[in-house]
MIDOSE-1310 file (N, C-alpha, C; in nm, 2 decimals, decimal comma, always signed):
residues 181
mprl	-0,36/-0,59/+1,26/-0,23/-0,54/+1,26/-0,16/-0,53/+1,15; -0,13/-0,36/+1,11/-0,12/-0,27/+1,03/-0,01/-0,34/+0,95; +0,02/-0,33/+0,82/+0,10/-0,39/+0,72/+0,13/-0,32/+0,61; +0,23/-0,32/+0,53/+0,26/-0,20/+0,45/+0,18/-0,29/+0,32
appt	+0,16/-0,23/+0,21/+0,08/-0,30/+0,09/+0,07/-0,19/-0,05; +0,09/-0,29/-0,09/+0,08/-0,18/-0,27/-0,07/-0,10/-0,26; -0,07/+0,02/-0,29/-0,19/+0,13/-0,29/-0,30/+0,01/-0,36; -0,45/+0,07/-0,31/-0,52/-0,04/-0,34/-0,67/+0,05/-0,31
glvh	-0,76/+0,03/-0,44/-0,90/+0,06/-0,40/-0,96/+0,05/-0,27; -0,93/-0,11/-0,22/-0,98/-0,15/-0,07/-1,01/-0,04/+0,03; -0,91/+0,07/+0,00/-0,98/+0,11/+0,16/-1,01/+0,28/+0,10; -1,05/+0,30/+0,02/-1,11/+0,41/-0,03/-1,19/+0,48/+0,06
rsfi	-1,25/+0,48/+0,14/-1,35/+0,52/+0,22/-1,24/+0,59/+0,34; -1,19/+0,53/+0,38/-1,07/+0,55/+0,52/-0,96/+0,64/+0,44; -0,94/+0,60/+0,34/-0,81/+0,72/+0,28/-0,89/+0,85/+0,27; -1,01/+0,82/+0,24/-1,05/+0,98/+0,20/-1,08/+1,06/+0,34
aame	-1,13/+0,99/+0,41/-1,10/+1,01/+0,57/-1,00/+1,09/+0,64; -0,89/+1,01/+0,60/-0,77/+1,00/+0,65/-0,71/+1,14/+0,53; -0,71/+1,21/+0,45/-0,69/+1,29/+0,33/-0,78/+1,38/+0,40; -0,90/+1,40/+0,46/-0,96/+1,53/+0,53/-0,89/+1,58/+0,64
elra	-0,83/+1,47/+0,71/-0,74/+1,46/+0,84/-0,63/+1,57/+0,80; -0,54/+1,53/+0,71/-0,43/+1,61/+0,66/-0,49/+1,74/+0,61; -0,56/+1,74/+0,54/-0,57/+1,87/+0,47/-0,65/+1,96/+0,61; -0,72/+1,91/+0,69/-0,76/+2,00/+0,83/-0,68/+2,09/+0,85
egqg	-0,52/+1,97/+0,90/-0,42/+2,03/+0,96/-0,33/+2,13/+0,88; -0,44/+2,19/+0,75/-0,27/+2,22/+0,70/-0,23/+2,19/+0,54; -0,22/+2,04/+0,56/-0,17/+1,99/+0,42/-0,19/+2,05/+0,28; -0,20/+2,03/+0,21/-0,24/+2,05/+0,05/-0,24/+2,21/+0,03
gpdd	-0,20/+2,29/+0,09/-0,21/+2,44/+0,08/-0,09/+2,46/-0,04; -0,11/+2,61/-0,12/-0,05/+2,64/-0,23/+0,11/+2,62/-0,19; +0,13/+2,61/-0,06/+0,33/+2,64/-0,01/+0,33/+2,45/+0,01; +0,26/+2,41/+0,03/+0,28/+2,29/+0,05/+0,34/+2,18/-0,07
dttl	+0,49/+2,17/-0,06/+0,56/+2,09/-0,21/+0,61/+1,98/-0,21; +0,55/+1,93/-0,10/+0,55/+1,78/-0,04/+0,49/+1,70/-0,15; +0,52/+1,56/-0,13/+0,44/+1,44/-0,25/+0,29/+1,48/-0,23; +0,25/+1,45/-0,09/+0,14/+1,46/-0,02/+0,03/+1,58/-0,04
gaal	+0,09/+1,69/-0,05/+0,07/+1,82/-0,10/+0,01/+1,82/-0,27; +0,08/+1,80/-0,29/+0,05/+1,80/-0,46/-0,07/+1,69/-0,50; -0,02/+1,57/-0,42/-0,18/+1,50/-0,44/-0,29/+1,50/-0,39; -0,27/+1,60/-0,28/-0,44/+1,70/-0,23/-0,46/+1,81/-0,33
rdyg	-0,38/+1,90/-0,41/-0,39/+1,97/-0,48/-0,44/+1,91/-0,58; -0,43/+1,80/-0,63/-0,46/+1,77/-0,75/-0,61/+1,69/-0,76; -0,60/+1,60/-0,67/-0,72/+1,48/-0,65/-0,85/+1,50/-0,53; -0,75/+1,61/-0,46/-0,83/+1,59/-0,29/-1,01/+1,60/-0,34
trwr	-1,02/+1,70/-0,44/-1,18/+1,75/-0,43/-1,23/+1,63/-0,55; -1,14/+1,53/-0,61/-1,26/+1,41/-0,70/-1,18/+1,28/-0,62; -1,11/+1,23/-0,53/-1,12/+1,13/-0,51/-1,23/+1,03/-0,43; -1,35/+1,12/-0,45/-1,45/+1,04/-0,34/-1,53/+0,96/-0,51
drav	-1,49/+1,00/-0,62/-1,56/+0,95/-0,72/-1,44/+0,80/-0,72; -1,52/+0,72/-0,72/-1,43/+0,58/-0,74/-1,37/+0,54/-0,87; -1,41/+0,62/-0,98/-1,29/+0,59/-1,10/-1,21/+0,67/-1,07; -1,21/+0,81/-1,02/-1,09/+0,90/-0,99/-1,00/+0,83/-0,88
feqy	-1,07/+0,82/-0,78/-0,98/+0,72/-0,64/-0,89/+0,58/-0,77; -0,97/+0,48/-0,84/-0,84/+0,40/-0,87/-0,81/+0,43/-1,00; -0,80/+0,56/-1,07/-0,68/+0,63/-1,16/-0,61/+0,66/-1,05; -0,62/+0,75/-0,96/-0,52/+0,77/-0,87/-0,44/+0,66/-0,83
vaev	-0,53/+0,55/-0,78/-0,41/+0,41/-0,74/-0,37/+0,34/-0,85; -0,35/+0,35/-0,95/-0,32/+0,29/-1,07/-0,20/+0,40/-1,13; -0,19/+0,56/-1,11/-0,07/+0,60/-1,12/+0,02/+0,61/-0,99; +0,01/+0,55/-0,88/+0,10/+0,59/-0,78/+0,16/+0,44/-0,80
raaa	+0,11/+0,37/-0,83/+0,16/+0,20/-0,84/+0,25/+0,24/-0,99; +0,21/+0,29/-1,08/+0,29/+0,28/-1,21/+0,43/+0,35/-1,20; +0,43/+0,45/-1,09/+0,52/+0,55/-1,05/+0,65/+0,44/-1,03; +0,65/+0,36/-0,97/+0,73/+0,29/-0,97/+0,81/+0,20/-1,06
hpta	+0,71/+0,21/-1,18/+0,84/+0,17/-1,31/+0,97/+0,24/-1,37; +1,06/+0,18/-1,39/+1,16/+0,28/-1,46/+1,13/+0,37/-1,58; +1,00/+0,28/-1,63/+0,95/+0,36/-1,76/+0,85/+0,51/-1,73; +0,84/+0,47/-1,60/+0,72/+0,62/-1,55/+0,78/+0,77/-1,58
plav	+0,70/+0,86/-1,62/+0,72/+0,97/-1,68/+0,78/+1,07/-1,60; +0,84/+1,05/-1,45/+0,92/+1,11/-1,36/+1,06/+1,11/-1,35; +1,11/+1,23/-1,32/+1,29/+1,24/-1,30/+1,31/+1,06/-1,20; +1,26/+1,04/-1,08/+1,30/+0,90/-1,04/+1,19/+0,86/-0,99
pvtt	+1,17/+0,70/-1,03/+1,07/+0,65/-1,02/+1,09/+0,62/-0,85; +0,94/+0,57/-0,81/+0,94/+0,55/-0,69/+0,84/+0,46/-0,70; +0,86/+0,36/-0,56/+0,78/+0,29/-0,49/+0,67/+0,32/-0,41; +0,56/+0,38/-0,37/+0,46/+0,39/-0,26/+0,43/+0,24/-0,21
lwyv	+0,42/+0,27/-0,05/+0,34/+0,16/-0,02/+0,24/+0,22/+0,07; +0,14/+0,14/+0,14/+0,01/+0,23/+0,22/+0,05/+0,13/+0,33; +0,03/+0,17/+0,45/+0,00/+0,13/+0,60/-0,17/+0,09/+0,60; -0,16/-0,01/+0,59/-0,32/-0,06/+0,62/-0,37/-0,15/+0,71
dgad	-0,44/-0,16/+0,77/-0,51/-0,26/+0,87/-0,65/-0,29/+0,83; -0,67/-0,39/+0,77/-0,75/-0,45/+0,67/-0,78/-0,32/+0,61; -0,94/-0,28/+0,56/-0,97/-0,14/+0,48/-0,94/-0,05/+0,58; -0,92/-0,01/+0,66/-0,83/+0,12/+0,68/-0,68/+0,16/+0,66
yvgr	-0,68/+0,30/+0,60/-0,55/+0,36/+0,58/-0,55/+0,43/+0,64; -0,40/+0,41/+0,72/-0,33/+0,46/+0,81/-0,22/+0,57/+0,79; -0,12/+0,53/+0,70/-0,05/+0,62/+0,64/+0,00/+0,56/+0,46; +0,14/+0,67/+0,43/+0,20/+0,56/+0,33/+0,34/+0,62/+0,39
isvr	+0,42/+0,50/+0,28/+0,58/+0,52/+0,26/+0,61/+0,58/+0,11; +0,69/+0,64/+0,06/+0,75/+0,62/-0,02/+0,88/+0,63/-0,06; +0,93/+0,53/-0,14/+1,08/+0,51/-0,12/+1,16/+0,54/-0,33; +1,21/+0,66/-0,30/+1,29/+0,68/-0,41/+1,40/+0,62/-0,45
htva	+1,41/+0,56/-0,57/+1,46/+0,46/-0,65/+1,63/+0,49/-0,61; +1,60/+0,67/-0,63/+1,81/+0,71/-0,64/+1,75/+0,86/-0,61; +1,83/+0,92/-0,53/+1,85/+1,03/-0,52/+1,95/+1,13/-0,65; +1,84/+1,10/-0,76/+2,00/+1,20/-0,86/+1,93/+1,29/-0,86
trfl	+1,84/+1,41/-0,82/+1,83/+1,52/-0,82/+1,93/+1,63/-0,70; +1,96/+1,70/-0,74/+2,03/+1,81/-0,63/+1,94/+1,83/-0,52; +1,77/+1,79/-0,52/+1,67/+1,84/-0,47/+1,69/+1,73/-0,37; +1,64/+1,63/-0,42/+1,67/+1,54/-0,34/+1,82/+1,46/-0,26
reyg	+1,92/+1,48/-0,32/+2,05/+1,48/-0,28/+2,08/+1,54/-0,12; +2,04/+1,65/-0,14/+2,06/+1,75/-0,02/+1,93/+1,77/+0,06; +1,80/+1,74/+0,00/+1,69/+1,78/+0,10/+1,60/+1,65/+0,11; +1,56/+1,58/-0,03/+1,43/+1,53/+0,03/+1,47/+1,34/+0,07
ghig	+1,62/+1,35/+0,00/+1,59/+1,19/+0,04/+1,53/+1,09/-0,08; +1,56/+0,94/+0,02/+1,47/+0,82/-0,07/+1,38/+0,82/-0,01; +1,36/+0,86/+0,13/+1,20/+0,80/+0,16/+1,09/+0,92/+0,25; +1,00/+0,93/+0,19/+0,95/+1,01/+0,23/+0,82/+0,92/+0,27
ydvr	+0,74/+0,96/+0,43/+0,60/+0,93/+0,50/+0,54/+1,03/+0,55; +0,43/+0,93/+0,61/+0,33/+1,03/+0,67/+0,22/+0,94/+0,73; +0,17/+0,95/+0,86/+0,04/+0,92/+0,89/-0,05/+0,96/+0,95; -0,21/+0,96/+0,93/-0,29/+1,01/+0,93/-0,31/+1,08/+1,07
ptar	-0,34/+1,20/+1,12/-0,33/+1,24/+1,23/-0,41/+1,17/+1,34; -0,51/+1,13/+1,35/-0,55/+1,04/+1,41/-0,51/+0,91/+1,46; -0,45/+0,86/+1,39/-0,33/+0,73/+1,41/-0,18/+0,74/+1,47; -0,14/+0,88/+1,48/-0,03/+0,89/+1,52/-0,01/+0,85/+1,64
rrgh	+0,15/+0,93/+1,73/+0,16/+0,87/+1,87/+0,12/+0,73/+1,87; +0,15/+0,62/+1,83/+0,18/+0,48/+1,81/+0,22/+0,39/+1,80; +0,30/+0,45/+1,73/+0,46/+0,40/+1,65/+0,45/+0,34/+1,51; +0,36/+0,37/+1,41/+0,32/+0,37/+1,32/+0,42/+0,39/+1,22
atdm	+0,47/+0,55/+1,24/+0,56/+0,59/+1,13/+0,72/+0,51/+1,13; +0,75/+0,47/+1,31/+0,84/+0,34/+1,32/+0,88/+0,24/+1,24; +0,75/+0,16/+1,26/+0,72/+0,06/+1,19/+0,69/+0,07/+1,00; +0,64/+0,16/+0,98/+0,66/+0,16/+0,84/+0,76/+0,17/+0,82
lrac	+0,86/+0,29/+0,87/+1,00/+0,30/+0,81/+1,07/+0,18/+0,80; +1,09/+0,06/+0,94/+1,16/-0,04/+1,01/+1,09/-0,17/+0,81; +0,94/-0,13/+0,82/+0,93/-0,22/+0,70/+0,98/-0,24/+0,59; +0,98/-0,07/+0,53/+1,02/-0,09/+0,40/+1,17/-0,07/+0,38
lpya	+1,25/-0,10/+0,45/+1,38/-0,08/+0,44/+1,41/-0,21/+0,35; +1,30/-0,38/+0,36/+1,38/-0,47/+0,24/+1,35/-0,39/+0,16; +1,23/-0,31/+0,11/+1,18/-0,29/-0,02/+1,29/-0,24/-0,08; +1,37/-0,13/-0,03/+1,47/-0,01/-0,05/+1,55/-0,18/-0,09
aelg	+1,58/-0,23/+0,01/+1,74/-0,35/-0,03/+1,69/-0,39/-0,18; +1,59/-0,42/-0,19/+1,54/-0,52/-0,29/+1,55/-0,43/-0,43; +1,54/-0,31/-0,41/+1,59/-0,17/-0,52/+1,73/-0,20/-0,53; +1,85/-0,23/-0,42/+1,95/-0,25/-0,47/+2,01/-0,14/-0,41
lesv	+1,93/-0,05/-0,30/+2,03/+0,04/-0,23/+2,07/-0,02/-0,07; +2,18/+0,00/-0,04/+2,24/-0,03/+0,02/+2,24/+0,04/+0,15; +2,20/+0,21/+0,17/+2,12/+0,27/+0,26/+2,08/+0,43/+0,22; +1,98/+0,42/+0,27/+1,86/+0,53/+0,23/+1,87/+0,64/+0,28
lvtc	+1,89/+0,73/+0,25/+1,86/+0,92/+0,30/+1,73/+0,94/+0,33; +1,74/+0,94/+0,48/+1,58/+1,01/+0,50/+1,60/+1,09/+0,62; +1,54/+1,26/+0,53/+1,53/+1,37/+0,63/+1,41/+1,45/+0,71; +1,45/+1,52/+0,77/+1,30/+1,59/+0,82/+1,37/+1,73/+0,92
dtdn	+1,28/+1,84/+0,88/+1,29/+1,95/+0,95/+1,34/+1,96/+1,07; +1,44/+2,03/+1,14/+1,49/+2,05/+1,23/+1,42/+2,02/+1,33; +1,30/+2,12/+1,32/+1,15/+2,13/+1,45/+1,09/+2,00/+1,43; +1,11/+1,92/+1,38/+1,01/+1,83/+1,37/+1,03/+1,71/+1,46
igsr	+1,01/+1,72/+1,60/+1,10/+1,63/+1,67/+1,05/+1,46/+1,67; +0,93/+1,46/+1,63/+0,86/+1,30/+1,63/+0,97/+1,23/+1,51; +0,96/+1,29/+1,43/+1,03/+1,23/+1,29/+1,20/+1,19/+1,30; +1,24/+1,32/+1,36/+1,35/+1,30/+1,42/+1,35/+1,15/+1,49
kvie	+1,26/+1,12/+1,58/+1,27/+1,04/+1,66/+1,22/+0,85/+1,59; +1,15/+0,90/+1,50/+1,13/+0,81/+1,41/+1,25/+0,74/+1,34; +1,33/+0,88/+1,29/+1,43/+0,79/+1,22/+1,56/+0,75/+1,30; +1,57/+0,81/+1,39/+1,70/+0,72/+1,46/+1,64/+0,61/+1,54
aagg	+1,51/+0,56/+1,60/+1,45/+0,43/+1,61/+1,46/+0,31/+1,52; +1,51/+0,38/+1,36/+1,45/+0,29/+1,27/+1,60/+0,31/+1,21; +1,74/+0,33/+1,26/+1,87/+0,30/+1,27/+1,93/+0,40/+1,21; +1,88/+0,53/+1,18/+1,92/+0,62/+1,12/+2,04/+0,71/+1,16
tfed	+2,20/+0,72/+1,09/+2,30/+0,80/+1,13/+2,29/+0,91/+1,13; +2,29/+1,04/+1,22/+2,30/+1,14/+1,17/+2,41/+1,19/+1,08; +2,39/+1,26/+0,96/+2,50/+1,28/+0,88/+2,55/+1,50/+0,92; +2,42/+1,55/+0,90/+2,45/+1,69/+0,91/+2,29/+1,77/+0,88
ersg	+2,29/+1,89/+0,89/+2,17/+1,94/+0,86/+2,23/+2,07/+0,76; +2,12/+2,08/+0,66/+2,15/+2,15/+0,54/+2,02/+2,22/+0,54; +2,04/+2,39/+0,55/+1,92/+2,43/+0,51/+1,78/+2,43/+0,60; +1,80/+2,40/+0,72/+1,68/+2,35/+0,77/+1,61/+2,19/+0,79
klry	+1,68/+2,08/+0,73/+1,70/+1,97/+0,72/+1,78/+1,87/+0,80; +1,73/+1,77/+0,87/+1,82/+1,70/+0,94/+1,85/+1,59/+0,82; +1,96/+1,53/+0,82/+2,00/+1,45/+0,73/+2,06/+1,32/+0,80; +2,00/+1,19/+0,78/+2,02/+1,09/+0,86/+2,05/+0,97/+0,71
wirt	+2,17/+0,87/+0,76/+2,10/+0,74/+0,66/+2,08/+0,61/+0,75; +2,03/+0,53/+0,70/+1,99/+0,39/+0,71/+2,07/+0,30/+0,62; +2,05/+0,15/+0,69/+2,15/+0,06/+0,67/+2,03/+0,00/+0,59; +1,97/-0,08/+0,48/+1,88/-0,12/+0,44/+1,91/-0,27/+0,45
gapr	+2,04/-0,32/+0,46/+2,05/-0,49/+0,49/+2,09/-0,54/+0,34; +2,11/-0,46/+0,27/+2,13/-0,49/+0,09/+2,25/-0,52/+0,12; +2,31/-0,62/+0,04/+2,47/-0,70/+0,03/+2,54/-0,57/-0,03; +2,64/-0,56/-0,07/+2,76/-0,45/-0,15/+2,76/-0,52/-0,27
v	+2,75/-0,47/-0,37/+2,79/-0,49/-0,50/+2,94/-0,49/-0,54
């Protein structure tokens, strides 16, 4: 049964296979401005080296700390089934930049192509809401491209309430269950 877990070296082989699947469908190109795209460009050819992969895992885990050298701390969890990497979901601790407030939102996720259409994205999104609540977020902004019907359905199934569309992005809010402060 898949579950959310902190990034781990235990899924090394499966992770590399998943990244190859994502690259084969066009992720990681020069115009891919997603978190995944940047990781594929920065590490894609080097992940096979176990030491480089472990360094990557440590960097992803460290990005959650408020002292991380990022504009916004981000907690990334991997969706794993034993030693099999299925996908990842990232929760930005705030939407403190204009880009995140307008387009990026609090949460981003992806599922490896061979594991899609099985409910994994919906399960990941629902399962990460308590993590967002622990960060003190009462609700989270989740966005998707207007033509991404699958992602729209995932967001709505996880309780997303449509707010509006901005520059080709649908914007939804999802309550996390965190108590109001």
